[in-house]
C-alpha positions as CSV (number, residue, x, y, z in Angstrom):
1,M,-23.3,-55.1,11.5
2,F,-22.3,-53.4,14.5
3,S,-18.4,-53.9,13.9
4,L,-18.5,-52.7,10.0
5,K,-20.8,-49.8,10.6
6,R,-17.7,-48.4,12.3
7,P,-14.7,-48.9,9.9
8,L,-17.2,-47.8,7.0
9,V,-17.3,-44.1,8.9
10,L,-13.9,-44.7,9.6
11,L,-12.4,-45.0,6.1
12,L,-15.0,-42.3,4.8
13,L,-13.4,-39.7,7.2
14,L,-10.0,-40.4,5.8
15,V,-11.2,-40.1,2.3
16,C,-12.5,-36.8,3.2
17,L,-9.9,-35.2,4.8
18,Y,-7.1,-36.7,2.3
19,S,-10.2,-35.0,-0.1
20,I,-9.2,-31.3,1.6
21,Y,-5.8,-32.1,1.9
22,F,-5.4,-32.6,-1.9
23,D,-7.9,-29.5,-2.9
24,L,-5.8,-27.5,-0.5
25,S,-2.2,-28.2,-1.7
26,V,-2.9,-28.8,-5.3
27,G,-5.5,-27.6,-6.5
28,T,-8.7,-28.4,-8.1
29,V,-8.5,-30.2,-11.7
30,P,-7.5,-28.3,-14.7
31,L,-10.3,-27.7,-17.2
32,L,-9.6,-30.3,-20.1
33,N,-10.2,-27.7,-23.0
34,P,-8.4,-24.6,-22.4
35,S,-9.8,-22.5,-24.7
36,N,-13.2,-22.1,-22.5
37,Q,-10.5,-19.9,-20.1
38,Y,-10.5,-16.3,-20.2
39,E,-7.1,-14.6,-21.3
40,P,-6.5,-10.9,-21.1
41,V,-6.1,-9.1,-23.5
42,E,-2.9,-7.4,-23.8
43,T,-2.6,-6.2,-26.8
44,A,-5.3,-3.7,-26.6
45,S,-4.0,-1.6,-24.1
46,H,-0.3,-1.7,-25.4
47,S,-1.1,-1.0,-28.7
48,M,-2.0,2.6,-27.7
49,S,0.7,4.6,-25.9
50,F,2.1,7.4,-25.8
51,V,6.0,8.7,-24.8
52,K,5.8,11.8,-22.9
53,V,9.3,13.5,-21.1
54,V,8.5,13.7,-17.0
55,Q,8.3,17.8,-15.8
56,K,8.4,18.2,-12.2
57,G,5.3,17.4,-10.0
58,D,4.3,15.1,-13.0
59,T,3.1,11.4,-11.9
60,L,1.4,8.2,-13.7
61,I,-1.8,9.0,-12.9
62,T,-1.8,12.7,-13.9
63,I,0.3,12.3,-17.2
64,V,-2.4,9.7,-18.1
65,E,-5.5,12.1,-16.6
66,N,-4.0,14.8,-19.0
67,E,-3.7,12.7,-22.3
68,I,-6.9,11.9,-22.2
69,N,-8.3,14.7,-20.2
70,G,-10.8,13.0,-18.1
71,S,-10.7,10.6,-14.9
72,L,-8.8,7.3,-15.6
73,P,-11.3,4.3,-17.4
74,V,-9.3,1.6,-15.8
75,P,-8.3,0.6,-12.0
76,I,-5.2,2.0,-11.0
77,D,-3.4,-1.5,-10.4
78,E,-3.9,-1.8,-14.4
79,L,-2.7,2.0,-15.2
80,V,0.7,0.7,-12.9
81,A,0.7,-3.2,-14.5
82,D,0.6,-1.5,-17.7
83,F,3.1,1.4,-17.3
84,S,5.6,-1.5,-15.5
85,K,4.6,-3.6,-19.1
86,L,5.1,-1.0,-21.8
87,N,8.7,0.1,-19.6
88,N,10.9,-2.5,-19.2
89,G,9.1,-3.6,-15.3
90,L,10.0,0.0,-14.4
91,V,7.7,0.5,-11.3
92,P,5.9,4.6,-11.5
93,E,7.6,5.1,-8.4
94,E,11.1,5.3,-10.2
95,I,10.3,7.7,-12.6
96,Q,12.7,10.5,-12.8
97,I,12.4,14.3,-14.1
98,G,13.4,14.9,-17.8
99,K,14.1,11.5,-19.1
100,E,11.4,9.9,-21.1
101,Y,8.8,7.2,-20.9
102,V,6.1,5.3,-22.6
103,F,2.9,5.6,-20.8
104,P,-0.7,3.4,-21.8
105,L,-3.1,5.5,-23.0
106,Y,-7.2,4.0,-22.4
């Protein structure tokens, strides 16, 4: 009985280590029913937008806040991502005075 206990513990340890390695390197098994997964709704945020010519001192946040007459209802990261999508990947740091850009409206 003693001779069987040691290989069984070793086998269990190896299976456990392999499981940890597989989980960290490959990940977990995807769901069989992908329709239950949440998908971000991009059409709602992009369907409402406005075009504005940037003036001296304007920033992405101030332009959107002035348009909605209040504070941002979304996180700044989401605002930046929506702006980039509406302007073909342009980041807000590259906005130039006198040029026209599309801004998300919330």
